[in-house]
N, C-alpha and C positions, 0 to 999 in steps of 0.2 A: 416116590423118589424126589419129585419136584417139591413137595411139602417139606421134606427134610432139608433140602438145599436152601429153601427160603428161610426156614427157621435158623439154620446155621449162619446165613448171611445177616439176619436180623440180630442175632446174638453177637456176632463180630462187630457190627455197626454200633451197638449199644456199648460194648466193651471199649471200642475205640473212642467214643464220645466221653465215656467215664474217665479213661486214662488221660485224655487231652485236658479235661476239666481239672483233674487231680494235679496234673503237671502245672497248670496255670496257677492254681491255688497255692501250690508249694513254692513257686517262684515269688508270688506276692508275699507269702509268709516270711520267706528268707529275706526279702528286701526290707520288710518292716523290722525284722530282728536286727539287721545290720544298721538300720537307722537308729534304733533304740540303743544299740551298743555305742555308736558314735556320739549320740547326745549324752549318754551316761559318762563317757570318757571326757567330753568337753566340760561337763559340770564338775567332774572330779578334778580336772586340771585347774579350773577356775577356783574351786574351793581350796586347792593347795596354795594358790598364789595369795589368797586373802589372809 
């Protein structure tokens, strides 16, 4: 019984770490995407004026 509880707690801890990491990577990826869109728009506006 104790071994099964220990295994479940370990699996839960690993899953929690994985999802926390995945959330962080997702937020960084979204931020990079937003920055790329802003730079592309800025370049497009500058090209339209030229």
